[in-house]
C-alpha positions in Angstrom: -30.3 -60.1 11.6 -27.9 -57.3 12.4 -24.8 -55.7 10.9 -21.5 -55.4 12.8 -20.5 -52.0 14.1 -17.2 -52.1 12.1 -17.9 -52.5 8.4 -15.1 -53.7 6.2 -12.8 -50.8 5.0 -11.7 -50.6 1.5 -7.9 -50.2 1.4 -6.3 -46.9 0.4 -4.8 -48.5 -2.7 -8.2 -50.0 -3.7 -9.9 -46.6 -3.2 -7.2 -44.8 -5.2 -7.6 -47.4 -8.0 -11.4 -46.8 -8.1 -10.9 -43.1 -8.3 -8.2 -43.4 -11.0 -10.5 -45.6 -13.2 -13.5 -43.3 -12.6 -11.4 -40.4 -14.0 -11.0 -42.4 -17.2 -14.7 -43.4 -17.3 -13.9 -47.0 -16.2 -14.6 -49.3 -13.3 -12.9 -52.1 -11.5 -15.0 -54.8 -13.1 -14.8 -53.4 -16.6 -18.3 -52.0 -16.8 -19.1 -48.5 -18.0 -20.2 -46.0 -15.4 -23.9 -46.4 -16.2 -23.9 -50.1 -16.8 -25.7 -52.7 -14.6 -24.3 -56.0 -13.8 -25.8 -59.2 -15.3 -29.3 -59.8 -14.0 -30.9 -63.2 -13.7 -34.5 -63.8 -12.4 -35.9 -67.2 -11.5 -39.7 -67.2 -10.7 -41.6 -69.6 -8.4 -38.5 -70.6 -6.6 -40.2 -71.7 -3.4 -43.0 -74.2 -3.8 -44.8 -73.6 -0.6 -44.9 -69.8 -1.0 -47.8 -68.1 -2.8 -45.3 -66.2 -4.8 -41.5 -66.1 -5.0 -38.5 -65.0 -7.0 -34.7 -65.5 -6.8 -32.7 -62.5 -8.2 -29.0 -62.5 -9.0 -27.6 -59.0 -9.7 -23.9 -59.8 -10.4 -22.9 -61.6 -7.2 -25.6 -60.2 -5.1 -28.3 -62.8 -4.6 -31.8 -62.1 -3.0 -34.8 -64.4 -2.5 -38.2 -62.8 -2.2 -41.2 -64.9 -0.9 -44.8 -63.9 -0.5 -47.2 -65.4 2.0 -50.9 -64.7 1.8 -53.3 -64.6 4.7 -56.6 -63.1 5.9 -56.6 -60.5 8.5 -58.6 -57.6 10.0 -57.9 -54.4 8.1 -56.2 -51.4 9.7 -58.8 -49.1 11.3 -57.8 -46.1 9.0 -58.0 -48.3 5.8 -61.0 -50.6 6.3 -61.4 -51.3 2.6 -57.8 -52.1 1.8 -55.6 -55.2 2.1 -52.4 -55.3 4.1 -48.9 -55.2 2.6 -45.9 -55.8 4.9 -42.2 -56.2 3.8 -39.5 -57.7 6.0 -35.8 -58.1 5.2 -33.5 -60.8 6.6 -29.7 -60.2 6.3 -28.7 -63.9 6.4 -25.3 -64.3 8.1 -23.9 -66.6 5.4 -24.3 -63.8 2.9 -21.6 -61.5 4.3 -19.1 -61.4 7.2 -20.8 -58.2 8.3 -24.2 -59.8 8.9 -24.7 -61.2 12.4 -27.6 -63.1 14.1 -29.7 -60.9 16.3 -32.5 -58.4 16.2 -33.2 -56.4 12.9 -30.5 -53.8 12.2 -31.1 -50.3 11.0 -29.9 -51.4 7.6 -32.5 -54.3 7.3 -35.3 -52.0 8.5 -34.3 -49.2 6.1 -34.2 -51.7 3.2 -37.6 -53.2 4.0 -39.1 -49.7 4.3 -37.7 -48.5 1.0 -39.0 -51.6 -0.8 -42.4 -51.2 0.9 -42.5 -47.5 -0.2 -41.5 -48.4 -3.7 -44.4 -50.9 -4.1 -47.0 -49.0 -2.1 -46.4 -45.5 -3.6 -46.2 -46.9 -7.2 -49.6 -48.5 -6.6 -48.1 -51.6 -8.1 -50.7 -53.5 -6.0 -54.2 -52.2 -5.8 -54.8 -52.7 -2.1 -58.5 -52.0 -2.4 -58.8 -55.1 -4.6 -57.7 -57.2 -1.6 -60.8 -56.4 0.4 -63.0 -59.4 1.2 -65.5 -57.9 3.7 -65.1 -54.2 4.3 -63.9 -53.5 7.8 -63.7 -57.1 8.7 -61.6 -59.3 6.3 -58.9 -58.5 3.9 -56.0 -60.3 2.2 -52.6 -59.8 3.8 -49.4 -59.9 1.8 -46.2 -60.6 3.6 -43.1 -60.1 1.5 -40.0 -61.7 3.1 -36.6 -60.8 1.6 -33.7 -63.0 2.3 -30.2 -61.6 1.4 -28.3 -64.8 0.4 -25.2 -63.1 -1.0 -24.1 -59.5 -0.5 -22.0 -57.9 -3.2 -23.5 -54.4 -3.2 -26.7 -52.6 -4.2 -29.2 -54.5 -2.1 -32.0 -51.9 -2.8 -32.3 -52.3 -6.5 -32.1 -56.1 -6.4 -34.6 -56.2 -3.5 -37.2 -54.1 -5.4 -36.8 -56.3 -8.5 -37.1 -59.5 -6.4 -40.2 -58.3 -4.6 -42.1 -57.1 -7.7 -41.3 -60.4 -9.5 -42.5 -62.4 -6.5 -45.7 -60.4 -6.4 -46.1 -61.0 -10.1 -46.2 -64.8 -9.5 -48.5 -64.6 -6.4 -51.8 -66.5 -6.4 -54.5 -65.8 -3.9 -57.1 -68.3 -2.6 -60.7 -67.5 -3.4 -63.3 -67.1 -0.6 -67.0 -67.3 -0.7 -68.9 -64.7 1.4 -72.0 -65.6 3.4 -73.1 -62.6 5.5 -70.2 -61.8 7.7 -68.5 -65.2 7.3 -66.0 -66.3 4.6 -65.1 -69.8 3.4 -62.0 -70.7 1.6 -62.4 -72.4 -1.7 -60.1 -74.8 -3.6 -59.7 -72.1 -6.3 -57.0 -69.4 -6.8 -56.6 -66.3 -8.8 -53.5 -64.4 -9.9 -52.6 -61.1 -8.2 -52.7 -58.3 -10.8 -49.9 -55.8 -10.9 -50.8 -52.3 -11.9 -47.2 -51.0 -12.3 -43.6 -52.3 -12.5 -41.4 -49.9 -10.4 -37.6 -50.2 -10.6 -35.0 -48.6 -8.3 -31.8 -47.1 -9.7 -29.0 -46.7 -7.2 -26.0 -44.4 -7.7 -22.7 -44.3 -5.8 -20.9 -40.9 -5.6 -17.2 -40.3 -5.5 -16.6 -36.5 -5.3 -18.3 -35.1 -8.4 -18.4 -38.4 -10.2 -20.9 -41.2 -9.9 -21.7 -44.6 -11.2 -24.8 -46.9 -11.2 -25.3 -50.3 -9.5 -22.2 -50.3 -7.3 -20.5 -53.5 -6.3 -19.5 -54.0 -2.7 -16.1 -52.3 -2.9 -17.5 -49.4 -4.9 -20.3 -49.1 -2.3 -17.9 -49.0 0.6 -15.5 -46.7 -1.1 -18.2 -44.1 -2.1 -19.0 -40.9 -0.3 -22.7 -41.7 -0.4 -25.4 -43.4 -2.4 -28.8 -42.2 -3.8 -31.6 -44.6 -4.8 -34.5 -43.5 -6.9 -37.6 -45.6 -7.7 -39.3 -44.8 -11.0 -42.7 -46.0 -12.2 -43.7 -47.2 -15.6 -45.0 -43.7 -16.4 -41.6 -42.1 -15.6 -42.8 -40.6 -12.3 -40.9 -41.1 -9.1 -42.3 -42.7 -6.0 -39.3 -43.1 -3.7 -35.9 -41.5 -3.2 -33.4 -42.2 -0.5 -29.9 -40.9 0.2 -27.5 -42.9 2.4 -24.3 -41.4 3.8 -22.9 -37.9 4.0 -22.0 -35.5 1.2 -24.0 -33.1 -1.0 -25.4 -33.0 -4.5 -26.3 -29.8 -6.3 -29.8 -29.1 -7.6 -28.5 -29.3 -11.2 -26.9 -32.6 -10.4 -30.0 -34.0 -8.8 -32.1 -33.1 -11.8 -29.5 -34.8 -14.0 -30.0 -38.0 -11.9 -33.8 -37.8 -12.4 -33.3 -37.7 -16.2 -30.8 -40.6 -16.2 -33.1 -42.7 -13.9 -35.9 -42.4 -16.4 -33.7 -43.7 -19.2 -32.0 -46.4 -17.1 -35.4 -47.4 -15.6 -36.8 -48.2 -19.0 -33.9 -50.4 -19.8 -33.8 -52.2 -16.4 -37.6 -52.7 -16.4 -37.5 -54.5 -19.7 -34.9 -56.9 -18.5 -36.1 -57.3 -14.8 -39.7 -58.0 -15.5 -39.7 -59.8 -18.9 -41.3 -62.9 -17.3 -44.3 -61.2 -15.6 -47.2 -59.0 -16.8 -48.7 -55.8 -15.7 -52.4 -55.0 -15.8 -52.8 -51.2 -15.7 
């Protein structure tokens, strides 16, 4: 799906109100500047998927589904499984989503989620090798944006990791260079639980987890994915504007603190095996 060229514009009065509240340390929906919206996670939402999760972050709703297959490994990683993320901006989710080829926004979202999972080593791809150089498990994560009210990145990372946390893989017996599928399954083990923290900037002030109006009214956004060991594995800035080195370091510190709180809520239903 694609996004229309002309995005909705926040009215001048709405933008002035957002800035006025920010100056008082408040927000349009009553949250504090560093407070996330209510988060709800439902696991195993799709029966026919090997893993799935429905995430609601405020009014933003995202469904993540994992399909498992067997494929030839990539030539440069013959002993590793395959991980691919796709994002579908469903037209019913927002007036700005249109049918058509993938937009830059959907591609960018999928790449960021992929990077967050891959670089955090949440999934040990080497454990997905069946026959080196010949057969490996392939994991396809499909993200469906069902309702868009801002901050797709954080919600998509949470949905994807939860879906992986419920994923079951079929077992195969190996006879020479041949494999045979068995009627047995095993659970995919997660090695880390990465979370993304997204900030929206308004001049020299910022807030976390922007709703749609805040997102559109902001100068730019910055997303940071932090691992369970407080290290960062993905950072992305969207939009113009600048941030000082001191301000950037401040965001890193805040992301570590916020990441611990968000991780506890976001992944309370799944386990990590580090």
